[in-house]
N, C-alpha and C positions, 0 to 999 in steps of 0.2 A: 184412847180411842175417841174420836169425835163422832157426832151424829149429823146426818144430812136428812133432807126430806125430798121426796120425788113427787111432783104434781101430776106426773103422767101426761096424758094427751089432753090438750085443750079441746073442748067440744064433746067431752065424755059425759056431760050432764051435771057436772059440779062446778061449772065455770064461775058462777057468782060467788062461791065460797073460797076459791083457790087463793085469792089475794089475802083474805083474812087468815087462812091457814099459813101462808108464807109469812105474813106479818107476825103471827103468834110464834112461829119458829124463830124468827129474827129476835123477838123479845126474849125467848127462852134460851137463846145462845146457841142454837143449831149452826153448824159451820157452813153449810151449803144447801141451796135449793136448786134442784135439777128440774128440767122440763124436757119432754120428749117430742118427737115428731115421727109420723109415718106417712100418711097420705091424706092428712086433714090439716090441722094447724101446724104452722112452722114454729120451731123452738125459739128462734132469734127474737121474734116479735113478743112472745110471752115473757122471755127473760128481760127484755128491755122494760116492759111494763112493770114487772116485779122489782127490778133494780131501782126504778124511779120512785117506788113507794116503800122501800126498806132502807135500813141504814148500815147494818153491819154484816149481814149474811151474804156469803158469796152466791153468785148465780152461775149455773153450769148447764151445758147442753148435753143431754143424755138420751139421744145423741143428735148431732148434725150428721145427716146421711151423706156419705161420700159420693154416691151417684147423683145427688141433688145439686151439687155445687162444684164449680171449678175450684181447685185448691187455692188459687189466688184470691177468689171471692170469699172463701172461708177465712183466709188471713185478714182480709179487709173487715169482715164482720167481727172477728175476734178482737182485733185492735180497737174498733169502734166501741164495742160493748165494754172492753176493759177501761177505755178512756171515759165513757159516760158513767160507768158505775164506780169510778174512783179506785180502780184496781181490784175489782171483786169478781172477775170473770174467770171461769174454768172451761176449757175447750174439750168437749167430749165428742169423739168420732166413732163411726161404725159403718160397715158396708151394707147394712140393712139385709134384705134377703132377695132371692131371685125373683119372686113374684112382684115385689115393689120396684126393684131395680129395673127389670125389663118391662113390666106391665105399666108402671106409672111414669118412670123417667126415660124409658127407652134406652137404657144403658145395659150392655151385655154383662151378665154376672159371671165373669171369668177371671181367673187369677186374682182373687181378692186379696191375698197376702202381698203380692207384688204391687198391686194398685195402692194398697194402704201405705206401704213403705214409701213409694214415690210421692203420694199425697202429703205425708208427714214431712218428707224432706223439702218439698216445695214450700209448705207453710213455714217451716223453720227458717228457710232461706229468705222468704219474703219478710218475715218478722224482724230480720236483722236490719231492714231498711236499706240494704244495699241493692244495687241494680240486679233485677231478677233475670237469671238465665238458667236453663235446665235441659239436660238431654237424657231422656229415659225411654222405656219401652212404651209407656202409656201417655206421657206428656213430653212435649218439646216446646221450650219457651226461649226466645220468640219462635214462631213458625219459620222454618227456613224458606228462603226465596221470595219473601214478601216484604211488606213495608214495616213490619213490626220491629221494634227495637227494645233492648232491655230498659225497663223503667223500675222505679222504686216506690214503695209504699209511702204515701205522704202523711198518713195518720200517725200520731205518736201515742202508742199505748201507754197506760199508766205505769206498767212494769216492763222491765227488759225481757223477762221470761214469763210467759203466760202458761200455767200448768196445762199439759196436754194428756188426755186420757183416751183410751181405746176400749170400746166394748168388745170383749173377747170371751169365747166359750170353748172352742176347740183347742187341743194341745198346741198345734203349730201357731195358731193366732195368739195364744197366751204367751208362748215363748217369744214371738216377735214383739208383742206388746211390752214385755219386760225389757227387751233390748232397745226399743226406740221411743217409749212413752214415759210419762211421769207418773202414770197411775193406770189402773185397770178397773173398768166398770163391769161388774159381774151380776148375774141373775140366777135365781134358783140355787143359791149357795147353801150347802149343808156344812155346818161346822165340823161334823164328824168326817166328812169326805173332802174338806177343802184342800188338804195337803196334796192328795193324789190327783184331784180334779183341776186344781188351779195353781197352788203355791209352787209346787215343784217345777212346773213349766215356766212360771214367771221368774223363778230363781235361775233357771237355766238361761233365760234370755238376758237377765242382768249380768250373769257371768260372761256371756258372749261380749257384752259391752264393757267388760272390766269393772263392773259395779256389783254392789250387794243390794239387798232389798231395803236397806236403810234409806229413808227418805222417799221410798216408792209408796204411793197411796193405793192400797187394796181396798176397793170401794164397792161392796155388793149392796143390792137393793133387796129389802125384805118387807113384805106386807106385815102390818102390825094391827092386832085386834086385842084390846084389853078386856078383861072380864074375870069372872070367878074361875078358879082352876077346875071346878066341877063341870064347867061348860066348855072345856077345850075342844071336845069333839064337835059340838055345835058351832063353835067359832071356826074350826077348820073346815067344816062343810060349806061355809060361805065362800071359801076360796076354791072350791071344786071347779066351777066353770073357768076361772082364771087359769088354774093349772092345766086343765084339759085343753084350753085354747092353745097354749104354748107347746105342751108336749104332743098334742094331737094334731093341731091345725096350723101351726106357725111354720110355713115353709112347705116344700113338697115332700113326698114320701121318702125320697132319697136325700133331700137336703133340709132336714129339720134338726138344727143344732141343739135345740132344747130336748128333743127326743133322745138324741145321742147322749146328752149329759145325764138324763135320767137312767139310761142304760149303764153308764159308767158308775153311777151311784148304786148299782145292783138291782135295778128294776127293769131288766130286759123284757121279761114276759108282759109285765104290766104296761110298759111303754108301748109295746107293739099293739096290745089290746086297745089302749086309749086312742092310738092313731088310727087303727082300723075303724073304730066306731066313729070317730070324729070325721074322717074323710068320707065315710059312708053316709054322713048327714045325721047321725045319731048323736047329737051333742049331749043330750041328757044321759045317754048310756056311757059316753066317754067320761063325763064328770063322775058318774057313779063308779067307774072303774079305777079312779085315781085312789091309790092307797092312802089311808089316813097318815101313815108314817111319813110318806113323802111330803105331804102338806105340812105336817108338824115340823119336819126337819128344815123346811125352807121358808118358814114364817116365824113371827114372834107372837105367841098366843098366851092368854091367861092373865094371871095377876102380875102386879108390878114385880114381885119377888121372883116369879118364874121367868119373866122377861129378863130381869137383871142377871139371873143365872145363865140364861142363854147368851146374853151379851158377853159375859165372861168367856164363855166357850168360843165365841167368834174372835174375841181379842186374842185368846190363847192360840187360835188357829192362824193368826196373822192378819186379821182385819184391822185396818187403821181408821177408816171412815165407814160407819155403818149407816146406810141410807134407808130411811123408813118410808113406807107408803101407808100412812095411817088410815085405817078402814073406818067406815061409818056411813050411814044413809043420810045423816044430817050434819050440818056444820058443827053443831054441839058435840056430836059423837066423834067427828074427826079431830076436833080440838082436844077432846078428852083423851083420845089415843095419842095425840102429839104430846100432851102433858105426861102421860104414863110413860112414854119413851124417855123423856127428860128425867123423870123421877127414877126410872129404872137405871139409867146411866149413873145417877148420883149414888144410888144404893149399891151398885156394882163396885164402886170405888175406882172406876176407870176414867172419870171426868178429869 
């Protein structure tokens, strides 16, 4: 199992430290550095900046939002980033959510699975550097009846095949991800529930494509906070607002994929309470309603030995790249968490 790091969103208050964190991850041998986007910073610019000032670590989009870019533009960006980084780019895609898709980009949030499939097919076709033409429900290239003609990508990526990941939560999206992608980006993963909430659906998609999970990258993101095992409860409490945001407020009442995931993990009543309070404006109450067990199952907390044991559980559950979001209010604390993750991997025997 390899380790990755997730810098999250640029503009979240830790910008001055993020490069130092990425460079330390590069020095420690982390495999990949991911950056996210929502409706603030874009991921492509951040990844270019990080790639220019690191040497070995891959850079990956977690995620490029599908409603934000035409698929051919995403292929251009992926090819350019791979070329500039010397073959270190990983392309992560996701549909985002209805509020961002419709409120920020003005793109209808409908048929996300079909849109994702067509988007991936166009990117794959563009990356072959053959003349691009496509006929689908959501995209037709070139547009019929106009001056457009099939053209081909002029940029030469470093590699013939750039790894493509999809951020997936729901069963149908996970199955399609297994079928059409090279890896899955997961969030709020519990090692104890990973088989039924993710792996079984990914496996079904791989079987549809006539493949197995061999070579497929199962890549969840987990916050990490190192400390004394006696302080696990206090460490978990620092993540209450984070968990409440996703389970309670990320998406609408009917379309909150994270809330549905918590329910599938056995927290039906708690997930409903968190959402009710969050949507009513009681963010503190929503955070207080998050069960300690839910936080502890979906984060890495405590001593290096405790974290190493948890890493073993994730590896046994099918994780191949464990992406860490190292917690800390200062650069020193974040670096310490990063080093604890690296040490834990060594102690686990999984490196």
